C-alpha positions in Angstrom: -186.9 121.9 -94.0 -187.0 125.5 -94.9 -186.4 126.0 -91.2 -183.2 123.9 -91.3 -181.7 124.7 -94.6 -181.5 128.3 -96.0 -182.3 129.2 -99.6 -178.9 131.2 -99.7 -177.2 127.7 -98.5 -179.0 125.8 -101.3 -177.9 128.2 -103.8 -174.3 128.1 -102.2 -174.4 124.1 -102.7 -175.9 124.4 -106.1 -172.9 126.9 -107.2 -170.2 124.2 -105.6 -171.7 121.2 -107.5 -171.7 123.3 -110.7 -167.9 124.3 -110.3 -167.1 120.7 -109.2 -168.6 119.7 -112.6 -167.2 122.4 -114.7 -163.6 121.3 -115.1 -161.1 120.7 -117.9 -163.3 119.1 -120.4 -166.2 120.9 -119.9 -164.7 124.1 -121.3 -162.7 122.5 -124.4 -165.5 119.6 -125.9 -168.4 122.1 -126.4 -166.3 124.8 -128.1 -165.0 122.2 -130.4 -168.3 120.2 -130.8 -169.6 123.8 -132.0 -166.8 124.1 -134.6 -167.5 120.6 -135.8 -171.1 120.6 -135.7 -171.6 123.9 -137.7 -175.0 124.5 -138.9 -176.2 121.2 -136.8 -174.8 122.8 -133.5 -178.2 122.7 -131.9 -178.9 119.2 -132.6 -175.4 118.1 -131.4 -175.6 120.2 -128.5 -178.8 118.8 -127.5 -177.1 115.5 -127.4 -174.1 116.8 -125.5 -176.5 118.5 -122.8 -178.4 115.1 -122.5 -175.2 113.4 -121.1 -173.3 116.5 -120.0 -176.2 118.1 -118.0 -179.3 115.5 -117.6 -177.4 112.5 -116.7 -175.1 114.2 -113.9 -178.5 115.8 -112.5 -180.0 112.5 -112.5 -177.0 110.9 -110.8 -177.1 113.4 -108.0 -180.9 112.6 -107.7 -180.6 109.0 -107.9 -178.0 108.9 -104.9 -180.3 111.2 -103.1 -183.3 109.2 -103.5 -181.5 105.5 -103.1 -180.7 106.4 -99.3 -177.3 105.3 -99.8 -174.5 107.0 -98.4 -172.0 106.0 -100.9 -171.5 104.7 -104.4 -170.2 101.2 -103.4 -173.5 100.7 -101.2 -175.4 101.4 -104.3 -173.5 99.5 -106.5 -173.5 96.6 -104.1 -177.3 96.2 -104.9 -175.9 94.1 -108.2 -173.4 92.2 -106.0 -171.2 93.1 -103.1 -168.0 92.3 -105.4 -169.2 94.3 -108.2 -169.8 97.1 -105.9 -166.5 97.0 -104.8 -164.9 96.5 -108.5 -167.3 99.2 -110.1 -166.7 101.8 -107.5 -162.9 101.6 -107.3 -162.9 101.7 -111.3 -164.9 104.9 -111.2 -163.1 106.8 -108.7 -159.7 105.7 -110.6 -161.2 106.9 -113.9 -162.5 110.3 -112.5 -159.5 110.5 -110.2 -155.7 110.0 -110.5 -155.7 107.8 -113.8 -157.6 110.6 -116.2 -159.7 113.2 -114.7 -157.5 115.0 -112.3 -154.0 114.9 -114.1 -156.1 116.6 -117.0 -157.0 119.4 -114.9 -153.7 120.4 -114.9 -152.6 119.5 -118.3 -155.7 121.7 -119.6 -154.7 124.5 -117.0 -151.2 124.5 -118.6 -151.9 124.2 -122.2 -154.7 126.9 -122.5 -153.8 129.3 -119.8 -149.8 129.3 -119.5 -148.2 127.9 -122.6 -149.2 130.4 -124.9 -147.2 132.9 -123.0 -143.9 131.0 -122.8 -141.5 130.3 -125.5 -141.8 126.6 -126.9 -138.2 125.6 -125.8 -139.5 126.2 -122.0 -142.8 124.1 -122.5 -141.7 120.9 -120.8 -139.9 122.3 -117.8 -142.8 124.9 -117.7 -145.3 122.2 -117.4 -143.6 120.5 -114.8 -143.1 123.6 -112.6 -146.9 124.4 -113.2 -148.1 121.1 -112.2 -146.3 121.1 -109.0 -147.5 124.5 -108.1 -151.2 123.9 -109.4 -151.5 120.4 -107.5 -149.7 122.0 -104.3 -152.5 124.5 -104.4 -155.1 121.8 -105.0 -153.5 119.8 -101.9 -153.9 122.8 -99.7 -157.3 123.3 -100.4 -158.4 119.6 -100.3 -156.8 119.2 -96.8 -159.4 122.0 -95.9 -162.0 119.5 -96.7 -164.7 120.7 -94.3 -164.8 124.2 -95.7 -165.4 123.1 -99.4 -168.9 124.6 -99.5 -167.4 127.9 -98.5 -164.3 127.6 -100.5 -165.5 126.6 -103.9 -169.4 127.5 -103.9 -168.9 130.9 -102.1 -165.5 132.4 -103.2 -164.1 130.5 -106.4 -167.4 129.9 -108.2 -168.5 133.5 -108.3 -165.3 134.6 -110.0 -165.5 131.9 -112.6 -169.0 132.7 -113.6 -168.0 136.1 -114.2 -164.9 135.6 -116.2 -167.2 133.2 -118.3 -169.9 135.4 -118.6 -167.6 138.3 -119.8 -166.8 136.0 -122.9 -170.3 134.7 -123.8 -171.7 138.2 -123.7 -169.2 139.4 -126.1 -169.8 136.5 -128.4 -173.6 137.0 -128.3 -173.7 140.5 -129.0 -170.9 140.2 -131.6 -170.6 137.0 -133.2 -167.2 136.2 -135.1 -169.2 134.9 -138.2 -171.7 132.9 -139.5 -172.4 129.1 -138.9 -170.7 126.9 -141.7 -171.2 123.5 -143.1 -170.8 120.6 -140.4 -167.8 118.5 -140.5 -168.3 114.8 -141.9 -168.9 113.1 -138.6 -171.5 115.7 -137.8 -173.4 115.8 -141.1 -175.6 112.7 -139.9 -176.6 111.7 -136.4 -175.6 115.0 -135.0 -177.7 114.3 -131.9 -176.0 110.9 -131.4 -172.5 112.3 -131.8 -172.7 114.9 -129.4 -174.4 112.3 -126.8 -171.1 110.6 -127.1 -169.0 113.7 -126.9 -170.8 114.3 -123.5 -169.0 111.2 -122.0 -165.7 113.0 -122.4 -166.7 115.5 -119.4 -167.0 112.4 -117.1 -169.8 114.2 -115.1 -172.4 111.2 -115.1 -169.5 109.3 -113.3 -168.7 112.2 -111.1 -172.1 112.6 -110.2 -172.1 109.5 -107.8 -169.0 111.2 -106.2 -170.0 114.8 -106.1 -173.4 114.0 -105.3 -172.0 112.3 -101.7 -170.4 115.8 -100.9 -173.8 117.4 -101.6 -175.7 115.1 -99.3 -173.0 115.5 -96.6 -173.3 119.0 -96.8 -177.3 119.3 -96.4 -177.1 116.6 -93.7 -174.6 118.9 -91.8 -177.2 121.7 -92.1 -179.9 119.6 -90.5 -181.6 117.8 -93.1 -182.3 114.3 -91.6 -185.1 112.6 -93.4 -184.7 110.8 -96.8 -187.4 113.3 -97.9 -185.5 116.4 -96.6 -182.2 115.3 -98.2 -183.8 114.4 -101.8 -185.6 117.9 -101.8 -182.3 119.6 -100.7 -180.2 117.5 -103.1 -182.5 118.2 -106.1 -182.8 121.8 -105.6 -178.8 122.2 -105.6 -178.6 119.8 -108.5 -181.1 122.0 -110.6 -179.3 125.1 -109.9 -175.8 123.4 -111.1 -177.5 121.9 -114.1 -179.3 125.2 -115.2 -175.7 126.8 -115.2 -174.0 123.8 -116.8 -176.7 124.0 -119.6 -176.5 127.7 -120.3 -172.6 127.4 -120.3 -172.7 124.5 -122.7 -174.8 126.2 -125.1 -173.1 129.4 -125.2 -169.6 127.5 -125.7 -171.1 125.7 -128.6 -172.5 128.9 -130.0 -169.0 130.5 -129.8 -167.3 127.4 -131.4 -170.1 127.5 -134.1 -169.5 131.1 -135.0 -166.1 131.1 -134.9 -165.0 129.0 -138.0 -165.9 131.7 -140.5 -163.3 133.6 -138.7 -160.6 131.7 -137.2 -160.9 128.4 -139.5 -161.2 124.9 -138.2 -159.0 124.4 -135.2 -157.5 121.4 -133.5 -159.1 121.5 -130.3 -161.6 123.4 -128.1 -158.7 125.3 -126.4 -157.2 126.7 -129.4 -161.0 128.0 -130.1 -161.3 129.6 -127.0 -158.1 131.3 -127.1 -158.8 132.4 -130.6 -162.2 133.8 -129.5 -160.6 135.6 -126.6 -158.0 137.1 -128.6 -160.7 138.1 -130.9 -162.7 140.0 -128.6 -160.0 141.2 -126.0 -156.8 141.2 -127.6 -153.7 140.7 -125.3 -156.2 140.8 -122.3 -158.2 137.8 -123.8 -155.7 135.4 -123.2 -155.4 136.7 -119.6 -159.1 136.3 -119.3 -159.0 132.8 -120.7 -156.1 131.9 -118.3 -158.3 132.7 -115.3 -161.5 131.0 -116.5 -159.4 127.7 -117.1 -157.6 128.0 -114.1 -160.7 128.3 -112.0 -162.4 125.7 -113.6 -159.9 123.1 -113.3 -158.9 124.0 -109.9 -162.3 123.6 -108.5 -163.0 120.2 -110.3 -159.6 119.2 -109.2 -160.2 120.0 -105.3 -163.4 118.2 -105.4 -162.0 114.9 -107.2 -158.9 114.9 -104.8 -161.2 115.2 -101.9 -163.8 112.7 -103.0 -161.2 110.0 -104.0 -159.4 110.7 -100.6 -162.3 110.2 -98.6 -163.4 107.1 -100.5 -159.9 105.1 -100.3 -159.0 106.1 -96.7 -162.3 104.2 -95.9 -161.4 101.2 -98.1 -158.0 101.3 -96.6 -158.0 102.9 -93.0 -154.5 102.3 -92.5 -153.6 105.3 -94.7 -155.3 108.7 -93.6 -157.3 110.9 -95.8 -154.3 113.2 -95.4 -152.0 110.8 -97.0 -154.2 110.0 -99.6 -154.6 113.7 -100.7 -150.9 114.1 -100.8 -150.5 110.7 -102.7 -153.2 111.6 -105.4 -151.6 114.9 -105.6 -148.1 114.2 -106.5 -149.2 111.1 -108.5 -151.6 113.4 -110.7 -148.6 116.0 -110.9 -146.6 113.2 -112.5 -149.1 111.9 -114.8 -150.3 115.4 -116.1 -146.8 115.7 -117.5 -147.5 112.8 -120.2 -149.7 115.6 -122.1 -153.4 116.2 -122.8 -153.7 114.4 -126.2 -152.3 111.1 -124.7 -154.4 111.4 -121.4 -157.8 111.9 -123.6 -156.7 108.9 -125.9 -156.3 106.7 -123.1 -159.4 107.8 -121.3 -161.8 107.2 -124.3 -161.7 103.6 -124.3 -162.4 103.2 -120.6 -165.2 106.1 -120.6 -166.8 104.3 -123.5 -167.0 101.0 -121.4 -167.9 102.1 -118.0 -170.3 105.2 -119.3 -173.3 102.4 -119.8 -173.1 100.7 -116.7 -173.3 104.4 -114.8 -176.5 105.2 -116.7 -177.9 101.5 -116.4 -177.4 102.1 -112.6 -178.9 105.5 -112.5 -182.0 104.0 -114.4 -182.3 101.1 -112.1 -181.9 103.2 -108.9 -185.1 105.3 -110.2 -187.1 101.8 -111.1 -185.9 100.4 -107.9 -189.7 100.6 -106.2 -191.3 99.1 -109.4 -189.6 95.9 -109.3 -189.3 96.1 -105.3 -185.4 96.0 -105.6 -184.9 92.6 -106.8 -181.1 91.8 -107.2 -181.6 89.4 -110.3 -183.0 92.6 -112.1 -180.0 94.5 -111.3 -177.7 91.5 -112.3 -179.3 90.7 -115.5 -179.6 94.3 -116.7 -176.0 95.3 -115.8 -174.9 91.9 -117.0 -175.8 92.5 -120.4 -175.0 96.1 -120.7 -171.5 95.1 -119.6 -171.2 92.9 -122.4 -172.1 95.4 -125.2 -170.1 98.1 -123.6 -167.0 96.2 -123.5 -167.0 95.6 -127.2 -167.9 99.6 -127.7 -164.6 99.9 -125.6 -162.6 97.8 -127.6 -163.7 99.6 -130.9 -162.8 103.0 -129.4 -159.4 101.5 -128.6 -158.9 100.7 -132.3 -159.3 96.8 -131.3 -161.9 95.6 -133.6 -163.5 92.4 -133.8 -165.3 92.4 -137.1 -167.8 89.2 -136.8 -168.9 90.4 -133.5 -169.5 93.8 -134.7 -171.1 92.7 -137.9 -173.6 90.6 -135.5 -174.2 93.2 -132.8 -174.9 95.8 -135.8 -177.5 93.7 -137.4 -179.4 92.6 -134.0 -179.0 95.9 -131.9 -180.7 98.9 -132.7 -178.5 101.8 -132.2 -175.2 100.1 -132.0 -173.4 102.1 -134.6 -174.3 105.2 -132.8 -172.6 103.8 -129.3 -176.4 103.0 -127.7 -176.4 99.5 -128.5 -176.3 98.5 -125.1 -180.0 99.9 -124.1 -182.1 97.2 -125.7 -179.9 94.2 -123.8 -180.1 96.4 -120.5 -183.8 96.4 -121.2 -184.1 92.4 -121.8 -181.5 91.9 -119.1 -184.0 93.4 -116.4 -187.0 91.7 -117.7 -185.2 88.1 -117.7 -183.9 89.1 -114.4 -187.5 89.8 -113.0 -188.8 86.6 -114.5 -185.9 84.2 -113.0 -186.3 86.1 -109.8 -190.5 85.3 -109.6 -189.6 81.9 -110.8 -186.9 81.1 -108.0 -189.1 82.7 -105.1 -192.0 80.2 -106.3 -189.8 77.5 -106.1 -188.3 78.6 -102.6 -189.3 76.3 -99.8 -190.9 79.3 -97.9 -193.3 80.0 -101.1 -194.0 76.3 -101.2 -195.2 76.3 -97.6 -197.1 79.3 -98.1 -198.9 77.7 -101.0 -200.5 75.2 -98.8 -201.4 77.2 -95.7 
């Protein structure tokens, strides 16, 4: 493989993957987590890193190991209909319904709004989102050059801007860690674990992993082993960068409370920290960081979603989907950041366990020889519990069922009640598959031969 793919290209792909992952929520949520967690920041950050770094890495590797060329093929191991429904739901969630509009809204809220009068904020958002998604569409129409555009040019500048802020914070912290907020006093790890859902990166891993696989294939990787090794190396580079930056942002948030007080969101935390260290220049620095992070993610998501839906609906070309999603996302972004986050949380809480379960089954695939009954049993029980978690996140509480699930399922109250049912469903599916196989006509014939 080393003769086909250079180390510099692997690094460029790793940088590209990092930049695709590192978008709007990746800046905001770690900083806010740090503020809220206070002295429990390292425990909370560990949970956040599991879902915000570990799961995306595993998702990319799982796609490489599976040998599948896309998410729908992988999800179809459960059932072809499930494969289509799950894939469409995932692409819409990380695409035009939630994640893509959020990139434009966050860019405006943090990078532009502080510099304009409140009376111009509405028209300012409209103008900015048109420009932002116009730039996104321009780069997305050049998808064949995405590694060069994102990995070699945009990402180094993004890392440079972030590094300036992080170095300043570590050498001269704003203040001492304070007591944690109420929801971080106990089970800080699990709280951080769930906060990692909001990055959407474990979902995006199935999508961005395809970009990485295609990139290494174009460079000459042909066998499953070559592809897996290249993808894993690029994934580790991206994961290392994400882990370092998330931990640094959590530290900035935790150390900022003494000097800045408890703020409403992570954007305000970063804005306050930037102004603390660099004055008026800090606002410009933060604007560049946010714009770079959000633009790279927006390009990756528009590119991936357009590629997928143009295959599902070949009558509409890739270029047309780029324009459609860019225009739609621009419009949706104008509803505001708080509204987008509020609507997305229940959906993410419901869909994330399915994505994690599919990852685990992909790694264990050789162990149970890919029996579809294992996939079906595990995913079915996971789905049942995840749906009630999603309803709870939406404020729709069915008390008798919640009380029952909290009683019989370990970790249900911290949002991980689906784990035991997933294991039980997989075991039951394996047993059922063995029983059905033993009763099949071919098995009966073999018995008497």
